[in-house]
Each structure stands twice: as C-alpha cells, then as structure tokens.
C-alpha positions as CSV (number, residue, x, y, z in Angstrom):
1,X,2.4,11.4,4.8
2,X,1.8,8.1,5.8
3,X,4.7,5.7,8.0
4,X,3.6,1.6,6.3
5,X,5.8,-0.9,7.9
6,X,5.8,-4.1,5.4
7,X,6.3,-7.7,6.2
8,X,7.7,-10.0,3.4
9,X,8.9,-13.2,5.2
10,X,11.6,-12.1,8.0
11,X,12.0,-8.7,6.9
12,X,9.9,-5.2,8.3
13,X,10.9,-1.7,6.8
14,X,8.2,0.6,6.4
15,X,7.6,2.7,3.3
16,X,6.2,7.1,3.7
17,X,3.7,7.7,0.7
18,X,1.1,10.1,0.7
19,X,-2.5,9.1,0.0
20,X,-2.3,10.4,-3.5
21,X,0.9,8.0,-3.9
22,X,-1.3,4.4,-3.2
23,X,-4.3,6.1,-5.3
24,X,-2.2,6.2,-8.6
25,X,-0.6,2.9,-7.6
26,X,-4.8,1.5,-7.0
27,X,-5.0,2.9,-10.5
28,X,-2.7,1.0,-12.0
29,X,-2.8,-2.2,-10.8
30,X,-6.8,-2.2,-11.4
31,X,-6.3,-1.7,-14.5
32,X,-3.2,-3.7,-15.2
33,X,-3.2,-6.8,-12.9
34,X,-7.3,-7.0,-12.9
35,X,-7.4,-6.4,-8.9
36,X,-10.7,-5.8,-7.1
37,X,-11.4,-1.7,-7.3
38,X,-13.2,-1.4,-3.8
39,X,-9.2,-2.7,-2.2
40,X,-8.2,0.9,-1.4
41,X,-9.6,2.0,1.6
42,X,-11.7,5.3,0.7
43,X,-10.3,8.8,0.5
44,X,-12.1,10.6,3.0
45,X,-13.0,14.6,3.3
46,X,-14.6,15.3,6.1
47,X,-12.3,15.5,9.0
48,X,-9.2,14.0,7.0
49,X,-6.4,15.2,9.5
50,X,-7.8,14.0,13.0
51,X,-5.9,12.4,14.1
52,X,-8.1,8.8,15.0
53,X,-8.3,9.5,11.3
54,X,-5.4,9.1,10.5
55,X,-3.9,6.0,12.4
56,X,-7.4,3.9,11.0
57,X,-6.7,4.7,7.9
58,X,-2.6,3.8,8.5
59,X,-3.9,0.3,9.7
60,X,-6.3,0.3,6.3
61,X,-3.4,1.0,4.1
62,X,-1.3,-1.8,5.9
63,X,-3.5,-4.2,5.7
64,X,-4.0,-3.1,2.0
65,X,-0.5,-3.3,0.6
66,X,-0.6,-6.9,2.9
67,X,-3.9,-8.2,1.1
68,X,-1.4,-7.4,-2.5
69,X,1.2,-9.0,-1.2
70,X,-0.1,-12.2,-0.5
71,X,-2.0,-11.7,-3.9
72,X,1.4,-11.9,-6.1
73,X,3.0,-14.3,-3.4
74,X,5.8,-15.5,-6.0
75,X,7.0,-12.1,-8.3
76,X,5.0,-9.0,-7.3
77,X,3.9,-6.1,-10.4
78,X,6.7,-4.3,-10.9
79,X,5.5,-1.1,-9.7
80,X,4.6,-3.0,-6.1
81,X,7.5,-3.7,-5.6
82,X,8.7,0.0,-7.3
83,X,6.5,1.2,-4.1
84,X,7.3,-1.1,-1.1
85,X,11.3,-0.1,-2.2
86,X,11.7,-3.8,-2.9
87,X,15.0,-3.0,-4.9
88,X,16.7,-1.2,-1.8
89,X,16.3,-4.5,0.3
90,X,17.3,-8.0,-2.4
91,X,20.2,-8.4,-2.3
C-alpha cells in the first residue's frame, strides 16, 4: 500500500492505495478522458519490495496524481475524485 500526500490549493491529505488501484484508475482515465497512457509509472517486478524502490514509486505516484490534478483544474473526473476521497473533504 502506498501512502500518497495530495495537495489541492491550501488543502493537504493522504490517500492509501495499492498499485493495482492506481492502475485501475489509470485505465479508466485513459479510456474515458484520453490521458497519456504512459503517464502512470510502470509496474516493476524485480525487487518490488525493496525499500528504495517503494520510496521511489511512492514519489512517482505522488507526481502522477499531481499531474492529473493539473490536467483537470476545474472539475476532476468522478473516478479521480472518488480515488482521492474528495467526498470526505468537500464542505
């Protein structure tokens, strides 16, 4: 499970997801919103549990999510909003 820091404006929170969750989100966004299929960091098989690889991938996944938020500045797609738990933070 990756713990990812999300920043939107002055708000920050964390989300916890497995890589497979990111992959599922990405597949939906590629098909529905035509985002670049190469945007998601690739899944690595060898050494996947090494601490340095986990830390590196976590940073890459944070960048991935921030990139998505830049691509959808006004309204995030429903699948992305749910993934980021926006429903818990909208007042």
